[in-house]
N, C-alpha and C positions, 0 to 999 in steps of 0.2 A: 504493500500500500504506500509506504513512505517513498519508495523508489520512483514511482511514476509521478508523484507530486513534486519530488525533487527535480526530475527531468523537465516537467512543465514549468516550474518556477525558474529553472535555469534558462529556458527559452525566453521567458518574460524579462529576465535580467539582461540577456543579450539584446533584446529589443529596446530596452530602456537606454542602452548605451548608443544605439543607432538613432541619432536625433532626427535624421531625414525620414527614416521609415516610420518613426513614432509620429512625427508631424503629419505625414501622409495619412496614417491611420485615423488621426483625429480630425484633420481638415477635410478629407474626402467626403465623409457623410454629411458634413455641414454644408459644403459647397453644393453637393448633389441635391439635398432636400430643399435648399434655398432656391435653386434654379427651378426645381420641380414645382414648388409651391407658388413661385412667382408666375410660372407658366399657367397653372390652373387658376390662379387669382385673376390674371388678365383675361382668361377665357370666359369669366363670368361677370366682368365689369359692366357689360351692357344689358344685364338682365332686367333692368327696371322698365325700360320704355320700348321693349321689343316684342313683337307678336311672333310666337314660336309656331313654325309649321308642324302640325300634328295630323295624323291620319285617323280615320274611323273605318272600321270593318264591322258592318252591321249584319249579324246573322239572325236578327229577330225581325218579326213582321208586325209587332204590336205597337200601340200608341206611345208607350213609355220610352222605347228606344229612340223614336223620332223626337220626343220632347228632350231627351238627354242630348241628342245631337244639336238641337236648336240652342240649348243652354251653352254648349261648348262653342258654338258659332258666335254667340253673343258675348262670350268671355273676352276680356280685354287682353289676355295673354295668348290666345289661340288663333291661328289661321288654319281652319279645318279643311281637310280634303277627304271625301268619301271614296273608297275604292275596295277592290277585292283583297283578300288576305295576301295573296302572292304579290300583287302590285304594291301593296303597302309595305310588305317585308323588304322588297327590293329597294323601295324609296328610302327606307330607314337605313339599309346597308350602304346605299350610295350617298347618304348625307342630305337628301332632299327633304326628309322629315326628321324632326327631333326624336319622335317616337310615334307609336300608333296604338290606339285603343281598340280592343276587340270586344264587341258586345255579343254575348253568347245567345244561343237559341233559347227561346222561351223566357227572355229577360223580362218582358212586360208581365207575363203570367206570374213570375216570381215576385214582382213588386205587388201585384194584386193579392197574392197569397201571403204577403208579409214575410217573404223569405228571399230577399234580394240576392241575385247571383253576383259574384265578383266579376269585375271587368278584366279581361286579359290585356296584356301589354306586350308590344314588340319594341325592344330598345337595344341599343348597342352597349350602353353602360348604365350603371346605377349611380347617378350623381345627384347633386343638390336640386337641379331642375326637374329631372324625372321623378324624384321622390315627391316634390311639391306638386307636380302635375297629377300624380296619383291621389294626393290628398284632396285636391280641388274636385276631381271626379267623384271621389267618395262622398264629399259634401253635397254634390248635386244629386247623387243617388239617394242620399239620406233625405234631401228635400222632397224628392218624388215619393219616397216611402211615407214620409210624414203626411204629405197631401192625401195620399190614398187612404191612410188610416184615419185621418181627420174626417175625410168625406164619409166613410162608412160609419164611423162612430157618431157623427153629428146626425146623419139621416136616421140611424137606428134609435137614437135618443128622442128625436122629434116624433117618430112614429110610435115609440113605446109609451110616450106620455100623451098620445092622441092629439098632438098639435097639428099633425098632417095625416092624411089618409095613407094606408099602406100602398095603394096603387100609385101614389105620387112619390114614392120613395126614390125611384130611379131619377125622376125629374129633380128632386131636391139634391141628390148626389151630384148630378151634372151641374147644377147652379153653384153648389159649394166648390166644386172642382174648378169652375171658371173663375170664381172669385180668388181662389188660392193661386191659380196660375197667373192671374193678373197681378197679384201681390208680389210673386217671386220673379216676375219677368224683369223688373228693374232691381239691380242690386242695391240694398239699403246700406251696405258698409263696404269699404274698400279694403283690400289686403295686398300684401306684397309677397313675393317669393321668399324674401329674407325672413319675414314674420312667420310664415308657415314653416320654414326650416327650423327656426328656433323653438317653435312650439311642438314639434314632432320629433321624438327621440330617435327615430330610425333614420332621419335625414343625416347625411354625413358631412354637413357643413362644407368646408372647402376641400375636404379630402375625398376624392372619387375613387371608384374601384380601379380605374386605370392607374392612378397614382400609387395605390397600394401594390398593384401588380408590378409596376416598374421598380418600386422599392424592394420587393421580394427578389426580383431578378438581380438587382444590384447586390443584395446581401449574398445570394447564392453564388454569384460570379466571383466576388472578392474572397469570400470565405473558402470556397473550393480551391481557388488559386493559392490562398494562404496555407491550406493543408498540404500543399505540395512542397513545403519546406524540407520534407524528408529527402526530396530529390537533390536539394542544395547540399544537404549533409552527405549524400552519396557522392556528389561531384567533388566535394572537398575531402572526401575520405573519412570523415568523422563517423559516418554511419557504419562503415566496415569495422572501425575500431570499437564502436559501441556493441556491435553484434558479437565481437570476439570475447566480450565479458560474459560472466555467468548470468547476466540479466536476460530474461526471456524476451522474445520478440513482442509478445502481447503487452508486457510491462512497458517496453520502450514505446510501443504504439500508443498506449494509454497516456503516457507522459506527454507525447506530442499532441494528442487529442485534448488533453487538459489545457495545455498552453494555448492552442488554437481556439479553444472554447472561450477562454478568458479574453483573448484578443478580439474574437468575433463579437462577444457581448459588449466590449468597449465600443466597437463601431455601431452596433445595433442600439445600444443605450444612448449614445450621442445622437443618433438619427432620431430616435423617438422623443427624447427629452428636448432637443433643440426644436423639432417640429411642433411639439406640444406647447412649450412655454414661451418660445420666441415667435413662432409663426402661427400660433393658436390653432393648430390642426387637431382634429378630433381623433382620439385613440380609444374611445369607449369609456366605460365606467368600471372596468375590471382590470386593474394593474396586474393582479395575480394571474389572470387569464392570459394577458399579453406575455408575461414572463414565462409561463409554462409553455405556451404555444411556440414562442420564438426560441426558447431553449431547446425544444425538441427539433425545431427546424434547423438550428445551428448544428446540432449533432448529425442530422441527416446530411447537411451540406458538407460538413467536415468528413463524414463517412464517404460521400461521393468523391470528394477531392482525394481522399486516401486511396480509394479503389482505382480511380483514374491514374493516380501516381504510380500504382503498381504495374500499369500497362506500358508506361513510357520510361525512358532512361534519363531525360534531362528536363529541367524546369522550362526550357524553351518549348519543348515538345508538349508539355502540359498546358502552356499558355495558348497553344494552338488548339489542343483537344477540348479544353473546358468550354469555350464559346460554341463549339460544334455540338456539345451535349446540352449545355445549359439553355441556350437561346431557343432551339426547337421545342424542348420540353416545357419551357416557360410559355411559349405560344400555345402549346397543346393544353396546358393547365388553365389558360384564360387570363394570363397576366396582362395581355394587350387588348383583349376584347372579352365581353361577357360570355359565359358558358352557355347561356340560354339560346344562342344562335348556332350552336354546334349540333351536329347530328347525334342521334342516339349512340351510334357506333363510336364516334369520337369521344363522347362523354364517358363511355365505358372504358375506352383505352386511356383516357386522361387520369383515371383513378389509379393508374400504375406509375404516376410520377409524384414525387413529394410536394412539389409546388401547389398542386391541386388542393391538398389538405390544409396547407397554411392559408391559402386564399379562402377556403370554406370557413375555417376557424376565425380568421380576421374579419370576414364579412359578417359573421354572426355577432362578434364582439362590438364592431363599430356601427354597422348599419342597423342591426336589430337591437343593439344595446343590451345584449344578454350578459349573464354572469359566467363564472369560470366553468360551470357545468357544460357549457356549449363546446368547450375545446378539449374535453377529456378524450373523446374518440379521435379527433384529428391528431392530437398529441401522441396518443398510443400508436397510431398508424405511422407517424413520422419517426418515432423511436424504432418501430419495426423496420422501416427503410434504413435507418442508421445501422441497426444490427446486421442487416444483410450486406450493406456496403463494407462495414468493418470486417466482417467474416471473410468476404471476398478478397479484400485487400490483404488480410493476414495470411490467408491460404496461399495467395500468389507469392507473398514474401517468403513463406516457408519453402515453397517449391523452388524459388530462385536461390535460396540459401543452400538447399540440398543439392542443386545442380552445379553450384560453384565449387 
C-alpha cells in the first residue's frame, strides 16, 4: 500500500519542480473554460428581442391542437412553421428551426379527459432557450386544460342548482369557453426567457449540453495523454530500472494511477471551480455527485491512457493515437450533439464508450437538478470501464516483460 502512494507522491514532487508543466496544468483549464463560456454567452446575447423559428408537427385533428398552434403563433418569441415530422426534423438539423414541437395523436381528447398528453420535441441540444420554450408550451397546455375544466365545472354547477335547463348545458359550455378564450387571447403579463430560466430548476443557465460535452472531451484528451507518462519513463530508462526491483508491476501501475488521478483532479477542480465562481456557470446542487461522477470518469480516462500506452512505444506515438480514439468516441457519446437525434443502433453502440455515462450523469445533475443518487449507476459503469482498461494495460505489460 505504502509503495504505490510513494510512487504517486514522487510523480507529484517531480511535477512541482517543473514550473512550465505545472503552469500549463493550471492555466489550460482556465483559458479553455473562459473561451468556452464567452462563446456560449455571446451566442445568447440576442435572446430578448428575437423571434425564434420553431416548427409544429400536428398529429391531432381536434380543436385543442389548433388552439395551441394559434397560441404559439401569437407568442412574441415564436415564428411558427407547420410541417411534417420528417421536414421538421431536417429543418432542425440544418439550423433553419431552433426546435420543433410534436403534438401527439388524440391530444385534444386528452385535454377533454383531463389527462393532457406531453408534447414531443425535436432539438439539437438542450440549452437555456429550448428549456424555456418547453416551459412556455407547458403553460399554454395548462391554460387549455384549465379552460376545459372550468367550462365543464361551471355548466355542471349551473344545471345542478337548476339555474339553467339540462338541455342548455352544451350551449352554456360553449359560451363559457368563448369567454375564456377571449380572456386568454391577449397576454395579461409579460415574461422573458431569463425569468423563466431562473424560475425553473432544470434550465441550465449559461451552460449547455454542448459545453459540457466539449469539457468532457477536453478532460479525457488531456488526462489520457497524461497517463502516458509511463512511456516517458520507458524512453529515459527509469521504467526498466523500476521493473528490475522487487516491486510488482501492478504496484508500480497503481502508483502512476494515483499520481495521474491527483493531477487530473487538479485540472478538473480548477475547471469546475473557476467556471462556477468566476463565470457563474451552473454545476447543479450536488457537489458530492459531481465529485463521485468525475472521479470515476478520471479513473476511466487514466485507464484508457494506460491501455493505449501499452500498445505504443513512445509518447509521440501516443499523442497521435489518443485523438484517433478519443474524438470519434466523444462524437459517438453525444459530446457535440444530443443523443436524441441518433438512431437506435447508434444509441446502443454508444453505451460501450465511457463518455456516454459521464454525459448521462452530468445531464441528470445539472439539467434535472437531481441528487447524488442519479450518478450511482453511471459511476459504477465508469469504474467498470476503468477496471477493464487497467487489466488490459497490465496484461500487455506482463506479456512485454516476459518476452524481453
